[in-house]
C-alpha positions, 0 to 999 in steps of 0.5 A, a space after each residue: 474468462 478473466 486474465 490471471 494476475 500474478 502475486 508479483 503483478 499485484 505487488 507491483 501495482 500496490 507498491 506503485 500507488 502514490 501516497 495522497 500527501 507525499 510525492 512518493 509511492 507506497 513502496 518507496 515509503 516502505 508502507 507495504 508488507 507481507 503480501 500473499 496472493 492466490 492467483 486462482 482465487 484472485 484473493 490476497 492480503 497484505 499489511 499496510 505499514 504506517 508511520 504511527 497507527 493513529 494517522 488520520 482515518 481520512 488519510 488511511 482511507 485515501 490510501 486504501 481507496 487508491 490501492 483499491 482503484 489501482 487493483 480494479 477488477 484484477 483482484 476480487 478480495 484483498 484483506 488489509 492489516 495494519 502495522 506500525 513502522 519501527 524506528 528505522 522505517 519511520 525515520 526513512 518515511 519522515 525524511 522522504 515525506 519532508 523532501 517530497 511533501 505535496 501540500 
């Protein structure tokens, strides 16, 4: 039987995924919001909060693939919605990205 994983564990896994271009986690960058998770069904949903909605599709897909890899078989289904950061969140994101850019 599969081990039960809690909402808190799922949130920690997702928040600790590192951004593909910035040496910071998605949690540090403020990119994860509104996580809901049903531990019994091992299904959930969350919002990926982007600095702007028109970021390159390749980057968005890299982030989503990294989250999927981190969650592995612990979760059977995770739905993702997209949202745009407000001005304060975006300012923090860009300050962190400037200080921690990998490329």
